[in-house]
C-alpha positions as CSV (number, residue, x, y, z in Angstrom):
1,M,8.9,-15.1,38.5
2,S,12.1,-15.0,40.1
3,R,14.6,-12.1,40.2
4,T,17.3,-14.5,38.7
5,T,15.1,-15.4,35.5
6,P,16.9,-14.3,32.6
7,K,14.6,-11.6,30.5
8,W,14.7,-13.6,27.5
9,L,12.5,-16.1,29.2
10,T,9.9,-13.0,29.7
11,V,10.1,-12.4,26.1
12,F,9.7,-15.8,25.3
13,A,6.4,-16.1,27.5
14,L,4.7,-13.0,26.1
15,A,5.7,-14.2,22.3
16,F,4.1,-17.5,22.9
17,T,1.4,-16.1,24.1
18,G,0.8,-13.5,21.3
19,L,1.5,-16.3,19.0
20,T,-1.1,-18.4,20.3
21,S,-3.7,-15.3,20.2
22,A,-2.8,-14.9,16.5
23,Y,-3.3,-18.2,15.8
24,M,-6.9,-17.9,16.6
25,F,-7.8,-15.9,13.4
26,T,-6.6,-18.8,11.0
27,L,-7.8,-21.6,13.3
28,V,-10.7,-22.2,11.2
29,V,-9.1,-21.0,7.6
30,P,-9.3,-24.3,6.1
31,I,-12.5,-25.5,7.1
32,Q,-14.5,-22.2,6.5
33,S,-15.7,-23.2,3.2
34,E,-17.0,-26.7,4.7
35,L,-18.7,-25.2,7.5
36,P,-22.3,-24.8,6.0
37,E,-22.0,-28.8,5.5
38,L,-20.5,-29.4,8.9
39,L,-22.5,-27.7,11.4
40,D,-25.7,-28.0,8.7
41,A,-26.5,-24.2,8.8
42,S,-26.4,-21.4,6.2
43,R,-23.1,-20.1,4.6
44,Q,-24.7,-16.1,6.0
45,D,-24.9,-18.0,9.7
46,T,-21.5,-19.7,9.4
47,A,-19.9,-16.5,8.4
48,W,-20.7,-15.4,11.7
49,V,-17.9,-17.9,13.1
50,V,-15.0,-15.9,11.5
51,T,-16.8,-12.2,12.0
52,I,-17.4,-12.9,15.6
53,T,-14.1,-13.2,16.2
54,L,-13.1,-10.0,14.6
55,L,-15.8,-7.8,16.4
56,V,-15.1,-9.0,19.9
57,A,-11.1,-8.5,19.0
58,A,-11.8,-5.1,18.3
59,C,-13.9,-4.1,21.3
60,A,-11.6,-6.4,23.8
61,T,-8.5,-5.2,22.7
62,P,-8.5,-1.1,23.6
63,I,-10.5,-2.2,26.9
64,S,-8.1,-5.0,27.9
65,G,-5.4,-2.7,27.5
66,R,-6.8,0.1,29.8
67,L,-7.7,-2.6,32.1
68,G,-4.3,-3.8,32.3
69,D,-3.1,0.1,32.8
70,M,-4.8,0.1,35.9
71,Y,-5.2,-3.3,37.5
72,G,-2.0,-4.8,36.1
73,K,-1.0,-6.1,33.1
74,R,0.3,-9.8,33.9
75,R,-3.2,-9.9,35.5
76,I,-5.1,-9.1,32.2
77,V,-3.3,-11.2,30.2
78,L,-3.6,-14.5,32.3
79,I,-7.5,-13.7,32.4
80,L,-7.8,-13.0,28.8
81,I,-5.7,-16.4,28.1
82,G,-8.7,-17.8,30.5
83,F,-11.2,-16.9,27.8
84,L,-9.3,-18.1,25.1
85,L,-9.3,-21.8,27.4
86,L,-13.1,-21.1,27.8
87,G,-14.0,-20.8,24.2
88,S,-11.9,-23.1,23.0
89,I,-13.4,-26.0,25.1
90,V,-16.5,-24.3,24.1
91,A,-16.5,-24.6,20.7
92,A,-14.4,-28.2,20.7
93,L,-18.0,-29.6,22.9
94,S,-20.2,-27.8,20.8
95,P,-22.5,-29.9,18.5
96,N,-23.5,-26.7,17.1
97,I,-23.4,-23.2,15.4
98,V,-24.4,-21.3,18.3
99,G,-21.9,-23.1,20.9
100,L,-19.2,-22.6,18.0
101,I,-19.6,-19.1,17.5
102,I,-20.2,-18.1,21.1
103,G,-16.6,-20.1,21.5
104,R,-15.0,-18.2,18.8
105,G,-16.0,-15.3,20.5
106,L,-14.4,-15.7,23.3
107,Q,-11.0,-16.5,21.7
108,G,-11.6,-13.5,19.9
109,A,-10.7,-11.7,23.2
110,T,-7.7,-13.0,24.0
111,T,-5.8,-10.5,21.2
112,G,-5.3,-8.2,23.7
113,V,-2.6,-9.7,24.9
114,I,-0.3,-8.5,21.9
115,P,-0.4,-4.8,22.8
116,L,-0.3,-5.8,27.0
117,G,2.8,-7.8,26.3
118,I,4.4,-5.1,24.5
119,A,3.9,-2.5,27.4
120,I,5.0,-5.4,30.3
121,M,8.3,-5.5,27.8
122,R,8.6,-1.7,28.2
123,D,8.1,-2.2,32.0
124,V,10.9,-4.4,32.6
125,L,13.2,-4.7,29.9
126,P,16.5,-2.3,29.7
127,P,16.3,0.4,26.5
128,A,18.8,-1.5,24.5
129,R,17.3,-4.7,24.5
130,L,13.4,-3.3,24.4
131,G,13.5,-2.5,20.1
132,T,14.0,-6.3,19.4
133,A,11.8,-7.5,21.9
134,V,9.3,-5.3,21.1
135,A,9.8,-6.6,17.2
136,L,9.1,-10.0,18.1
137,M,6.0,-9.5,20.1
138,S,4.2,-7.2,17.6
139,A,5.7,-9.5,14.7
140,T,3.6,-12.1,16.4
141,M,0.2,-10.9,15.1
142,G,1.6,-11.8,11.6
143,V,3.5,-14.5,12.5
144,G,1.1,-16.9,14.8
145,G,-1.7,-16.7,11.4
146,S,1.2,-18.1,9.0
147,L,2.7,-20.6,11.3
148,G,-0.8,-22.1,12.4
149,M,-2.0,-22.1,8.4
150,P,-0.4,-25.6,7.7
151,V,-1.1,-26.8,11.4
152,S,-5.0,-26.2,11.1
153,A,-4.6,-27.6,7.3
154,W,-3.2,-30.8,8.3
155,V,-5.6,-31.6,11.1
156,V,-8.6,-31.0,9.0
157,E,-7.1,-33.5,6.5
158,N,-6.3,-36.0,8.9
159,L,-8.3,-35.8,12.3
160,D,-12.0,-34.5,13.0
161,W,-12.4,-30.8,13.0
162,H,-13.0,-30.4,16.7
163,A,-9.5,-31.1,17.3
164,L,-8.9,-27.4,16.1
165,F,-10.2,-26.1,19.4
166,W,-8.5,-28.9,21.5
167,I,-5.0,-27.9,20.3
168,A,-6.0,-24.2,20.7
169,A,-7.2,-25.1,24.1
170,G,-3.3,-27.2,24.9
171,L,-1.9,-23.9,23.3
172,G,-3.5,-21.7,25.8
173,I,-2.7,-24.1,29.0
174,V,1.2,-23.5,27.8
175,A,0.8,-19.7,27.1
176,A,-1.0,-19.6,30.9
177,A,1.9,-21.7,32.7
178,L,4.6,-19.6,30.7
179,V,3.5,-16.3,32.0
180,V,2.7,-17.6,35.4
181,A,6.3,-18.6,35.5
182,F,8.3,-16.2,33.8
183,V,6.2,-12.9,33.6
184,P,6.5,-10.2,37.0
185,P,3.6,-9.0,38.0
186,S,3.4,-5.2,36.9
187,V,4.5,-2.6,39.2
188,L,3.4,0.5,37.2
189,R,-0.2,0.8,37.4
190,A,-2.7,4.2,36.5
191,P,-5.1,4.0,39.5
192,G,-8.8,5.3,38.7
193,R,-12.2,4.7,38.5
194,F,-12.6,2.4,35.7
195,D,-14.8,4.2,32.8
196,V,-17.8,1.5,32.4
197,P,-20.5,4.1,30.0
198,G,-16.7,4.4,27.9
199,V,-16.8,0.6,27.7
200,I,-20.4,0.4,26.5
201,G,-20.5,3.1,24.1
202,L,-17.2,1.8,22.7
203,T,-18.0,-1.5,22.1
204,I,-21.5,-0.4,20.3
205,A,-19.9,2.1,18.0
206,L,-17.1,-0.5,17.1
207,S,-19.7,-3.5,16.9
208,G,-21.9,-1.6,14.6
209,I,-19.1,-0.1,12.4
210,L,-17.5,-3.5,11.9
211,L,-20.9,-5.4,11.6
212,A,-21.4,-2.4,8.4
213,I,-18.0,-3.5,7.2
214,S,-17.8,-7.1,7.8
215,R,-21.4,-8.2,6.6
216,G,-22.4,-5.5,4.2
217,S,-21.5,-7.6,0.9
218,D,-24.1,-10.3,2.4
219,W,-26.9,-7.8,3.4
220,G,-26.5,-4.9,0.7
221,W,-24.6,-2.2,1.3
222,L,-27.6,0.4,0.7
223,S,-30.0,-2.3,2.9
224,P,-31.6,-0.8,6.1
225,A,-29.3,-3.7,8.3
226,T,-26.3,-1.9,6.8
227,L,-26.9,1.5,6.9
228,G,-28.5,1.5,10.4
229,A,-25.4,-0.6,12.0
230,G,-22.8,1.6,10.1
231,L,-24.3,5.4,10.4
232,G,-25.4,3.9,14.5
233,G,-22.0,3.1,15.2
234,V,-20.7,6.4,13.6
235,A,-22.8,8.7,15.7
236,V,-22.3,6.5,18.7
237,L,-18.4,7.1,18.1
238,L,-18.9,10.4,17.9
239,L,-21.1,10.7,21.2
240,W,-18.5,8.3,22.6
241,G,-15.8,10.7,21.7
242,W,-17.6,14.1,23.0
243,Y,-17.8,12.0,26.6
244,Q,-14.5,10.9,26.7
245,L,-13.1,14.5,26.4
246,R,-15.4,15.4,29.2
247,T,-14.9,12.9,31.6
248,P,-12.4,13.1,34.2
249,E,-11.1,9.6,34.1
250,P,-11.5,8.4,30.3
251,L,-11.2,4.7,29.0
252,L,-8.6,6.3,26.9
253,D,-7.3,9.6,26.3
254,L,-8.2,11.7,23.3
255,R,-6.4,14.2,23.8
256,V,-3.1,11.8,23.9
257,A,-4.0,10.1,20.6
258,A,-4.8,13.3,18.6
259,R,-1.2,13.8,19.2
260,P,0.5,13.7,15.5
261,A,3.2,11.1,16.4
262,V,0.2,8.4,17.2
263,L,-2.8,10.3,15.0
264,F,-0.7,9.3,12.4
265,T,1.0,6.2,13.1
266,N,-2.6,4.8,13.8
267,L,-4.1,5.6,10.0
268,T,-0.7,3.9,9.0
269,A,-1.9,0.8,10.9
270,I,-5.3,0.8,9.4
271,C,-3.8,0.9,6.1
272,M,-1.0,-1.9,6.6
273,G,-3.9,-3.9,8.7
274,F,-5.7,-3.6,5.2
275,A,-2.5,-4.6,3.0
276,L,-1.3,-7.3,5.1
277,F,-5.3,-9.0,5.1
278,G,-5.5,-8.6,1.2
279,S,-2.5,-11.0,0.9
280,N,-3.8,-13.1,3.1
281,V,-7.6,-13.1,1.0
282,T,-6.3,-12.8,-2.3
283,L,-2.8,-15.2,-2.2
284,P,-4.3,-18.6,-0.9
285,Q,-7.5,-18.1,-3.6
286,M,-5.2,-17.8,-6.4
287,L,-3.3,-21.0,-5.3
288,E,-6.0,-22.7,-4.6
289,L,-8.6,-22.5,-7.6
290,P,-8.2,-24.9,-10.2
291,A,-5.7,-23.9,-13.3
292,G,-8.4,-24.3,-15.8
293,T,-10.0,-21.4,-14.5
294,G,-7.2,-19.3,-15.5
295,S,-7.0,-17.2,-12.4
296,G,-5.3,-20.1,-10.2
297,F,-3.1,-23.2,-9.5
298,G,-4.6,-26.0,-8.2
299,L,-3.2,-26.6,-5.1
300,G,-4.1,-27.9,-1.8
301,V,-5.2,-26.7,1.4
302,F,-1.7,-28.0,2.7
303,E,0.3,-26.8,0.0
304,T,-1.0,-23.6,0.0
305,A,0.0,-23.3,3.8
306,L,3.0,-23.9,3.3
307,I,3.8,-21.7,0.4
308,V,2.2,-19.0,2.7
309,M,3.9,-19.9,5.7
310,P,7.2,-18.6,5.0
311,A,6.1,-14.9,5.3
312,G,5.5,-15.7,9.0
313,L,8.9,-16.8,9.2
314,I,10.3,-13.6,7.8
315,M,8.6,-12.0,10.1
316,M,10.3,-13.3,13.1
317,L,13.9,-13.7,11.4
318,I,13.8,-9.8,10.9
319,S,12.5,-9.1,14.8
320,P,16.5,-8.8,15.7
321,L,17.1,-6.8,12.4
322,S,14.1,-4.6,13.6
323,G,15.8,-3.9,16.9
324,W,19.4,-3.1,15.2
325,L,17.6,-1.1,12.3
326,E,15.4,0.8,14.9
327,R,18.4,1.7,17.5
328,V,20.4,2.5,14.2
329,L,18.0,4.8,12.2
330,G,14.7,5.0,14.4
331,P,11.2,3.7,14.2
332,R,9.7,6.7,11.9
333,I,12.0,5.4,9.1
334,M,11.4,1.7,9.5
335,L,8.0,2.5,9.2
336,S,8.3,4.1,6.2
337,A,10.4,1.8,4.8
338,G,8.0,-1.4,5.5
339,T,5.3,0.2,4.2
340,G,7.2,0.9,1.4
341,F,8.0,-3.0,1.2
342,V,4.5,-4.2,1.0
343,A,3.4,-1.6,-1.9
344,L,6.3,-2.9,-3.7
345,S,5.0,-6.5,-3.3
346,Y,1.7,-5.6,-4.5
347,V,3.2,-3.5,-7.6
348,Y,5.5,-7.1,-7.9
349,L,2.2,-9.0,-8.4
350,L,0.4,-6.7,-10.8
351,L,3.6,-7.5,-12.9
352,W,4.4,-11.1,-12.5
353,N,1.6,-13.5,-11.2
354,D,1.3,-16.2,-13.9
355,H,3.5,-19.0,-12.0
356,V,3.4,-20.7,-8.3
357,A,6.9,-18.8,-7.6
358,H,6.0,-15.2,-8.4
359,L,3.5,-15.2,-5.8
360,F,5.7,-17.1,-3.1
361,I,7.9,-14.2,-3.9
362,A,5.3,-11.5,-3.3
363,N,4.3,-13.1,-0.5
364,L,8.2,-13.0,1.4
365,I,8.0,-9.3,0.3
366,V,4.8,-8.8,2.3
367,G,6.5,-10.4,5.3
368,V,9.4,-8.1,5.3
369,G,7.4,-5.0,5.4
370,I,4.7,-6.0,7.7
371,G,7.6,-7.4,10.2
372,L,9.4,-3.6,9.9
373,S,6.3,-2.0,9.8
374,F,4.5,-3.9,13.0
375,A,7.8,-3.4,14.7
376,A,7.9,0.2,14.4
377,M,5.0,1.1,15.4
378,P,4.5,0.1,18.9
379,M,7.6,2.2,19.4
380,L,6.4,5.4,18.1
381,I,3.5,4.9,20.3
382,M,5.5,4.3,23.7
383,R,7.8,7.2,22.8
384,S,4.7,9.5,22.7
385,V,2.5,8.5,25.0
386,P,2.8,8.3,28.8
387,A,4.2,5.4,30.4
388,A,1.1,4.6,32.6
389,E,-0.8,4.7,29.6
390,T,0.9,2.3,27.1
391,G,-1.3,-0.9,27.2
392,A,-4.5,1.6,26.2
393,S,-2.3,3.2,23.8
394,N,-0.9,0.0,21.9
395,G,-4.7,-1.2,21.8
396,I,-5.5,1.6,20.2
397,N,-2.8,1.1,17.5
398,A,-4.3,-2.7,17.4
399,L,-7.8,-1.8,17.0
400,A,-6.7,-0.1,14.1
401,R,-5.0,-2.6,12.6
402,S,-8.4,-4.6,12.9
403,L,-10.4,-1.7,11.4
404,G,-7.9,-2.5,8.4
405,T,-8.5,-6.2,8.3
406,S,-11.8,-6.2,8.8
407,T,-12.1,-3.6,5.9
408,A,-9.9,-5.4,3.3
409,S,-11.6,-8.7,4.0
410,T,-15.0,-7.3,3.2
411,V,-13.6,-5.2,0.1
412,M,-11.5,-7.9,-1.4
413,A,-14.4,-10.5,-1.1
414,A,-16.6,-8.1,-2.6
415,V,-14.6,-7.7,-5.5
416,L,-13.9,-11.5,-5.9
417,A,-17.6,-12.3,-5.9
418,A,-18.5,-9.7,-8.8
419,M,-16.0,-10.3,-11.2
420,V,-16.6,-14.1,-11.6
421,V,-16.9,-16.7,-14.7
422,E,-18.5,-19.9,-14.6
423,Y,-16.1,-22.8,-13.9
424,D,-17.7,-26.9,-14.1
425,G,-20.9,-24.1,-12.4
426,V,-19.6,-22.9,-10.2
427,A,-18.7,-19.4,-10.0
428,V,-15.2,-18.2,-9.4
429,P,-12.8,-14.8,-9.6
430,T,-11.4,-13.7,-13.1
431,L,-7.7,-13.0,-12.9
432,D,-9.1,-9.2,-13.8
433,A,-10.6,-9.6,-10.0
434,F,-7.5,-10.4,-8.9
435,L,-5.5,-7.7,-10.5
436,L,-8.4,-5.2,-9.3
437,C,-7.5,-6.3,-5.8
438,F,-3.5,-6.1,-6.4
439,W,-4.2,-2.2,-7.2
440,L,-6.5,-1.7,-4.1
441,G,-3.3,-3.2,-1.9
442,A,-0.5,-1.1,-3.6
443,I,-2.6,2.0,-3.5
444,T,-3.3,1.3,0.2
445,G,0.6,0.6,0.8
446,A,1.6,3.9,-1.1
447,A,-1.0,5.4,1.4
448,A,0.6,4.3,4.8
449,C,4.1,5.1,3.3
450,L,2.8,8.5,3.0
451,L,1.2,8.8,6.1
452,S,4.2,7.4,7.9
453,L,6.4,10.6,6.5
454,F,3.8,12.9,8.6
455,I,4.9,11.5,11.8
456,P,7.3,13.5,13.4
457,R,11.2,13.0,13.9
458,R,10.8,13.6,17.5
459,P,8.8,12.5,20.2
460,P,7.2,14.7,22.8
461,V,8.9,15.6,25.5
462,E,7.2,14.4,28.5
463,A,8.1,10.8,26.4
464,H,9.2,7.6,28.5
465,P,12.7,8.1,28.9
466,S,13.6,4.4,28.4
467,V,12.3,4.6,24.7
468,P,14.4,6.1,21.8
469,A,13.8,9.4,20.5
470,R,15.3,8.7,17.4
471,G,13.8,9.6,14.0
């Protein structure tokens, strides 16, 4: 990258990479119900096409953040894009479910580019432009999925489903070229020994917990497999935490993560991840269910995607406003406002849910809330941790959101599967099932708003000087 390259090109390259990464989570949504037939496999087996992406993303994100802090953030971003490319090609050429699961797992690893991109922005941008850029980068976690759904829906309606993965590979090539051309090599690093036992322990712990969350409804919540995975994961996580506090060069500095500003921001992130994915699970299903069920509107996949997409556009459009609000009000107030909007969207759905326009409006409110919240959280993290730990700390925050989304996926699916009626010989969720999901979303949004109020108004004295200290 030339010294004269405008900073906006760096932001554009990183944001495009973030959008590409986020798109991987909704890439297969339009064909998810058809996967058993397409792959000649059971529905339990094809569920791994989605589950494996969540698992790998959750494990890889904090690890890639630490690697970026140690060995260079730009270098790790390019490696993660390489995983996306390899995974896309493997999935595109795969004739069976095994290859597709492997490819989807490799695609999930690229999620780490978003916290790494935020950390790069902290390193290279002036303070006056940092808030807006971070807001845009953070918003890509929601925008990529929303904008990608209509694309995926159109592809599966007009082309062979393998084309989805060739498109993903093409996006990866463009992202890699943009990063090489416009993102400077990292100069701020945290030298030291890479904590291999810490990586192994965290991977085992997170895999066990997320397996229990994501597969519990299929295995049975009290089955030996679910209890073994969940309780085993928790036990390993506790042992991992004990080790991290005692090793001289830990994978993640838990003392920094335990600071009130970081801790309550990450707890809020779990709730916001739940609320965001809750709307992603419920609203498309309501829109696509036959109108005769009493709980749906009978829209097609592409029509549904077009109704959901504007929420992502809202997240992107409010990024410049988020930067201004962050400078004027501070990220803490922004986060509280964003969580309030998300809670309000679910309250709106509880009161009005009998027209497509009602779901459209509620989804727009979600977009505003997520846009503000996702913009504020990285700023709260960055002003509270040493500069050399930005990548790892933002990785933990992204992990917290992933825990929320995984939990929402399981809980909402369990509710919708438990409260059903028969329609044309098929069990479909009742309106009461969707209303219960909206109650859960409203409660979670309110909890996020309450947690955000415990975040200290001022950062620690060792906060990076380029990060604003407003409340």
